[in-house]
N, C-alpha and C positions, 0 to 999 in steps of 0.2 A: 465401454470405457468407464473406469471407476471415477466417482466424483471426488474432486480434491477439496478437502475440508480445511486444511491448514497448509499454507505455503511459507517455507523458511528460505530466505535469500541472503547470502553473504554473511551468515551469522558468525560473530566473533565475540569471545569472552575470555579475559585473562585476569588472574589475580597475581599479586607480587611473587608468589611461590609456585604457581602452576598455570598451565594453559588448559582451558576447558574445551574450546574449539576455535578454529581459525578458518574463516571464509567458507562456511559450510552451507550448502543449499540442498533442500529435499522437501518432500511433500508428505502429508498424512492424508490418506484416502479413506473413503467409506468402507466399512467392513475390515479395515486393517486391525489386526490384533498384534501389536508390536511389543516384544519383550526387550527391555533396555538393560544391557549388561555392561560390566566393566569393574575394575578393582575399586575398593573403597578409596574415596577421595578423588576419583577421576572426574567427578562433576555430574553424576547422573541426576541427583536432586536439583542441582543448579539448572541443568538443561530443562527439566520439567517446569521449573518455576519461570524460566524465560519464555517457554511456549505459552504459558497461561498469563504472562504479563506481570507477575509479582516480583521478578528479578530483572533489573535493567540490562540491556545488551550494550556492549561496547560499540558495535557497528553491525549493520545488516538490519533486517526487519522480519517480523513474524506477522503474517496476514491471515486472519481467521475469517472464513466465509460468513457472510451476513446471516444473522439469526441462528447461528450454530451455538448450541448450549453445551458448556463444558462442565463436567463434574470432577473435582479435584480432591483426592485424599492425601493430605500431608502425612509425614511420619509422626509429627507431634500434633494432636488435635487442638484446635482453639474453640472451646465450648463456653457458653454462658453458664457459669456455675449456679446461677439462681434458678434456672429452668429445671423442670422435671424431664424425664425421658420422653414422655408423651408430648410435652410442649416443644421440645427440641425438634422432634420429627414433624409435628403438625404445624409448626410455625415456619416451615421452609417456604421458599418462593414458588413452589409448585402450585399452579392455578386451582387444581382440584382440592388441594388442602385448604386453600382460601375459602372455598365453598363449604368444606367440612367445618372449618372454624366458625363461619357465620351460622351454619345450621346448629351447632352445639351452643353458641351464644343465645340464639333465639329460643332454643329448647329450655335453657336455664331460666330465661325470663318468663316463659309460658308456664313453668312449674309454680311460680308465685304470683303471676299476673294474667288475668284473662283479658286479651286485647284482640279485637276482631281484625284490626289492621295488621298486627303482628302475625296472627294466624294465617291471614291471606298471603302475607309475604313469605311465611314459612311453607305454605302450600306450593307457591310458585317456585320457591327455591328447591323443594323436593322434586318437582317435575323436571327442573333443569339438571339436578343431580342425577336423576334417573336416566335422562337422555344422554348425559356425558359420562355415564357409568362411574360416577364418583365413588360409589360404595366399593367398587373393585380396588381402588387405590388404598382404601382403608384396610380391606382384607389383606392386600399385598403387604402393607406396612406392618401389620401385626404378624404376618407369616415370616417376614424377614427378621423382625425383632426377635421372634421366638427362635428362629434358626440360629441367631447370633447370641442366644442365651439370656434374653430379657423376658421375664414373665410378669414382673411388677412394673408397670409403666409410670407409676406415681413416684418412683424413687427420684430424689434430687441428684443432679449431675455431680454436685460437690461431694457426695458420699461414695461415688464410684471409684474403683481402682483405675490405675493407668491403662490396663488392658481392656477394661470395660468401656472406658471413654473412647479408646481406639475403635472398638467394635461398634459403638454407638455412632461414631462419625462415619464409619463405613456404611451403616444402615442409612444414614442421612444422604450419602452420595448415591447409593443405589436407588433410593426412593425418588430422587429428583428426575430420573429417567432422561439423562442428557444424551446428546448425539455422540459426544466423545467422553470417555472415562479416562482420567489420568490418575493412576494409583501408585503411590510410593510405598513399597513393602506391605501390600495389603494382607498377607498371610500372617504377619506378626500377631501374636496373642490369640490366634485361632487354634482350637484343638483339631485333631486330624479329621474327625467326622465332619466338622464345619468346613474345613478346607476342601474336602471332597464335594460337599454341597456347593460351595462357592465356585469351585472349578467348573462344575456342570453349569452353574448359572452363567458364567462368563463365556463358556463354549457356545451357549444358546443366545447370548446377548447380541442384539441386532446392530448396535452402534459400533463406532471405532473405539479402540482401546490402546493405551500406552501404559505399560506397567513395569515397575522394577521389582524383582523378587530374587531371593536366593534359593527358592524351592524348585529344584530341577525337574521333578515330575510335573509340577504345576506349570512351569514354564514350557515344558515340552507339549503338554496337553492343550494349552490355551493359545499359544502364539502361532501366527502364520507368517510373521516376519521377525527377524532379530536385528536390533540396532545395537552396535557395539561401539563404545567409546574407548579408545586406546591412544595414549600419548597425544591427546588433543585432536585426534582424527576420528570422524564418525563414518562407520561402514554399515551397509545394510546387507542382509542375507534373506532371500525370499524363501522362507521355509520355517519349520519349527526348530527347537533347540537341537534335536538329533541331527537335522540337516546341517545346522550351523557347525556342529562338532565335526561332521564329515568334511565340510568345506575347509575348516581350519586345518584339518589333518592333511588334506591335499595341498593347501597353501604352504604348510610347513615342509612337505616333501619337495615342492617346487623350489622353495627358498634354499633348501639344503643342496639341491642340484645346482642352482645358480652359485651358491657359495663354493661348491666343489670346483666348478668351472673357473670362478674368480681366483681361487687359491692356485689352481694349475697354471693359469695365465700369469699370475703374479710371480710364481716360481720361475717360469720361462723368461719373463722380462728381467727378473733379478739376475739370472745367470748371464744374460746379455750385458746388463749393466756392470757386472763384476768381472768382465774381461779386462785385459791389460790396459795400462794408462793411455797407450796410443789409440786404442779403440774408443776409450771413454771420451777423449778430447773431441771426437767427431760426432758425438751423440747429439741429435737435434733436441731443442727444448721441448717440442710437443711430445717426444718420446718420454722425456723425464716427467712431464705432466701426467702422461698416461699411467706411469708407474705409481705416482703419488695418488692418483684417483683410485687405483686398484687397492692400494694400502688402506686408504681412508674408507672405502666403500665396502661395508659388510652387509650381506643380505639377512643375516640372522640377528634377532633381537638380543641385544646385550644387557637388557634390564636384569637386575638381580631377582632371584627367586626367594620367597619366604622360606627360611630354614628353621624348622622346629626340631631341636635336638637337645635333650636335657639328661643329665646323669640321674638315674633313679636308684633308690635304696632297696636292698634285698628284703623280701618279705619273710615273716616268721611262719610258724606252723599254724597259729591262730591268726586269721586275717580280720574277719568281722562276723560276729554272731548276733542275730536278731531273734529273740525268743518271746513269743506270745505278746507282741506289741499291740497296743490299742491306743487310739487317739480320737478325741472329739473336740469341737469348738462350738460354743454357744448352742448346745443341743443339736449340732450338726455332726452326726456320727460319720467319721471318715473311713476308718478300718479297724479291725480287731483280730486278735489271735493270728497275727502274721509272724511266720517263722522262716528264717533262711540263714544258712551257714555258708558264707562266701568261700569259694575255692580259688586257687591261683589261676590267673588269666581269665576269670569271669568277665564277660562283656555283656552287660544287661541294659536294655532300654526300658523306659517307663512311659506308658501311655494311659490316657484317660481324659475325661471331659474336664474343662476348666473348673477349678474349685473342688476337685475330688480328693485332694491331699497329696499330690505328687511332690511339690516343694516341701510340704510338711515332713514327709518321709526323709528327704535329704537332710533337713535340719535336725531331725531326730538322730540320724546316723552320725552327723558331725557334732553332736552334743550341744547344739544351740538351744534346744528345748527338751523338756522331759516328756516321756510317754505317760499316759494315764495308767497304763498297766504294762507289765512285761519289762524287758530290759534290752539294751543294746551295748555290746562289748566289743571294742576294737582291740586288736592284738598290739603287743608292745612295739613291734616293728612296723606297724601300719601307719603310713604318713599320707594324709589327705591333701589333694589340691582341689579346691572348691571354686568353680567358675559359676558365679551367681547370675541369675536372670537379670537382676538390677545391679548395675555397677555400684561399688562401694563409694561412699562420700569422700571426696578429696578436694584439695585446693586446685581449682581449675585455672588459677592465675600463675601457677608454676609452669616451668618448661617441661617438655616431654622427657628430656634427659634427667631433670631433677626428680620427676615422678618415679623413674626407675631407681635412681641413686638412693632415694629415701628407703627403698626396700632392700637393695643390695648394690654394693659398688662393683662386685665381680660375680659372675655366674659360670658354673662349670657345665660343659656340654657332655654328651654321651661318650665322646672319645677321651674324656678326662682333661681336655684343655680348659684353662681358666680364661674367661673373656671379660673385658670391661663392660660396664653398662652401655657405653657408646657402641662398642662392637656388637653387642647383642641386639641393640636397637636396629643396627644396619641389617642384621639377619632378618629382622621383622619388618623390613622395607621402610624404615624411618632413616632417611639420609641425614647428613650433617645439618643441612638447613632446617629440615623438619624437626630435628631433635631440639633445636633452639626455639621452636614455636611454642606458644602457650597451649596448654591442653584444651582450653576453651575454644581455640580456633580450629581444632580437628573436626572432621566430619564424624557423624555417628558411627560409621563403620570403622574409621581409624581409631576412635576411642575404644571400640570393642576389641580391635586387634591389640591395642596397647594393654587393655585389661587382661586379655588372654595371655600375653607375655608375663604379666605380674602374677597370674594365677598358676602358671605351669613351671616357673623358672627355678623353684626350690627343690626339684628332684624328688617329687613324691612317687609312691608306688601304688596309689589308689586315686584315680582321677574321677571327680564328680562334676558333671556338666549339666547345668540347668538352662535349657533353651539356648545352647551355644550358637545356633545358626542365625538368630535374630540379628540383622544388620551387618553380618559378615558377608563379603562378596564370595562368589562361587570359587574363584581361584584360591582364596584363603581356606575355604572349606575343604577343597580337594587336598590341599597340603596338610591340613589338620587331620583329615581322614587317613592320609598316608602315614602320618606320625602315629596315630592310634593303632594302625595295622601292626606296627612292629613294637608297640609299647609292651613291656614285660610285666606289667602289673594288672590290677583290676580296673574296670571302667564301669561307671554307672551314669546313665545319661537320660535326662528328661528332654524329649524333643517332639515337635510336631512335624519335623522335616522327614518325610517318608523315605527319601533317597538316603539321607544321612543314617537313619536307623538300619536300612537294608545293608548299607556298606559297613557299619561299625559293630553291630551287636549280634550275638548268637542266641540270646534268650530275651524274653520280655516279662516285666511285671505289669499286668493289666489291671487297672482300677475299675471295678465293675460291681455295682450293687453292694456298696459298703464292704467289699472285700478285695483282696489283692490275689489275682490268679497268676500262677507261674507257668509260662508257656515256653517250650523249647523251640526256638526258631526266630527269624527276623520278622519284620512287619509284613512283608509279602507272604510269608508262610502263614502268618496269622490270618490275613485276609482270605487266603484259599480255604483254610479250615472253617472260618466264619461263614463264608459263602456256602461251603459244602453242607454245613449243619443247618443253615437256613433252608436250603433246598430239600434236605432230608426231612426236616420238620413239616414242610408243605406236603411232601410225598407221603409221609406217614399219616398226616391228617386226612389226605384223600383216601388212603387205604382204610382207615378207621371208619370213614363215612360209608364206604362201600360195604364194610362188614355190618354196620348198623342197619343199612337198607336191606340186607339179605334176610330172608325169612326161613325159619326151619320147617322143612317139609320132608316127605319120605325119600330115602335113598336106599340103595341096596345095602345089605349087611356089610359087604366088603368096602363099599364107599364110605359108610358111616365110620368104620374102623379107620379108614384112611384119613377122613376128616378130623376125627379125634386125635390121631397121631400127628397130623399137621399142626393142629393148635398147640399141642405139647411141644413140638419141635420149634415152632415159631417163637413161643415164649422163652425157650432156652436160648435161642439165638439172640433175641432182643435183649435178654438179661446180660448175656455175655458182651454184647455191643455196648450196653450202658456201663458195664464194669470197665471196659477199655477206655471209654470216653472219660469216665471219672478218673481213671489213672492219668490221663493227659492233664486234666484240670488240677488234680490234687497232689500228684507226685512229680510234677514237671521238673522240680528242682533237682531231682536225682536222675532224670532221663538225659542220656546223651543223644545228639542228633540222629545217630544211626538207630538207636532204640525207638526214638519217636517215629522214624520212617517205617520201622517194622510194625509198630502198633497201628499206624495209619494203613498199612497194607492189609493187616488182619481185619480192620474195620471195613475196608473196601470189599474183602472177600465175604465177610458176614453180610454186607448189604446185598451182594449179588445172590447169596443163598436165600436171604429173606425175601428178595424180590421174586425169585423163582418159585419158592414155596407159596408165597402169597398169591401168585397168579393161579397156581393149582387150587388153592383154597377158594379163590373167588369162583373158579369154574364149578366146583362142587356146590358152593353156596347158591350160585345161579341155578344149578340143576335142581336143588331142593325147592326153589321157588316156582319152578315150572309146573 
């Protein structure tokens, strides 16, 4: 039987405009890895805060097992701006860090002062540190900080960007080694490689875990339970996200069946009610109540769906031309000699490590900054929508409706209909009451949804999205993806969300080693090619080692001729393989997906031939050494 770490009994929480939960009871058990999902504003962050005790409950109680340590990662970190990165991590409450701090303090004193008592104390401290494996925690700390992109631990927190502060706070939580991790959008501001490392870290994590994330691949890989908040009701599904989706599909089918039966029964009852006046006069009251119940009771959710539909402008012959662009900042060379000519319906994802220049490229394209060399030319009929990673500054004391009206009183949708600002907000799941709320009272996800509306509503034909998935709920992301599927213009998106990239893009710009590589395919295609090349590199290295080990000795005249011919043939095949791989790297912008598949097939055939000839070459080489 699993150990219960947290017990929640009769939990209730309401705000004037929404119900978070009502009379909910459940437990958090050892080794639970719970993915918490729900639409923006449903109360996911509030629920996490109630569990750890920083948000009061209206009624009910949360009981945490004695001596259970909880690590909490909030969406917005609260850090001491005066500390360095080193001090922030090493000044945590972790007992082994207390030993490390004492050791370093003693060491500093001993560098300027010879003191036998202090030396004796330091010796005892070292013995204790060795027995408690304190050095392991220091190695672990530096490893995690390195993985999260921190090499200089003496930097002041005040100098860090918002994303860096978020990653530093994540390092602090992981280093405390709590029994329960509670993480609110932990993948925000992490690049894809770091997300994959973090995903593996949590899969192997021994404690319990509750986390909110919009990353569906991450959610599916890590979770073994799904907790859903919907309309103030909390439901659990014992499985990962894929299992949850299967169960929801079955639930929907069941509800549709019940709704069909209800409609049929209602039709039957209404026919009975609609008989002549003489028959109606004798109808019992309970029969009338039954009809009223059938009318009122619908099994299907009548909540509105987010509807994204905007009229876009026709594109011209020239869309966007990038010629020999180069950019550096403070001696940090980002990229150079980048060329690309956008075509109609291009859908391109941008990936790379944090700080490599992804957002800089977007700002060059939208003419916010100038390149160091080269030029960027947008067509006369190219109209951009730019959804920035950080929301623009605006007055948070105005209402949601005023925020949209400041940009446009009316918005035209794809079918040509002109909608008022209020009508458009309803389509974006902002009802009348929420429209009158102050922007500052919205949740982070609701503000993102509002900002998405303001970014897309002017009918552009070239959409640029910089980390659009941060803080948006999965339902909103799915509807955004549906909209982008049928969008008739160009799409350029920076994202760390692997599922979003797979769903939306056909090509990638990959920032790698101070250059931008054009790759035909989505993120999963790129991963397959990357893995294949790594395996080939290992295999080729092993073959090279075998060749070096072989010694030249006597062979028959015919075998010598065969060996010489094999070396010539292998060199030709390997050169041809290199040529095809270079074509993928350097000419990707002109390759269609079917051309990419054909080249990949040719490379696979070449590898088979190289492997077959190499085996024969090794046989002859071994024979020479006998």
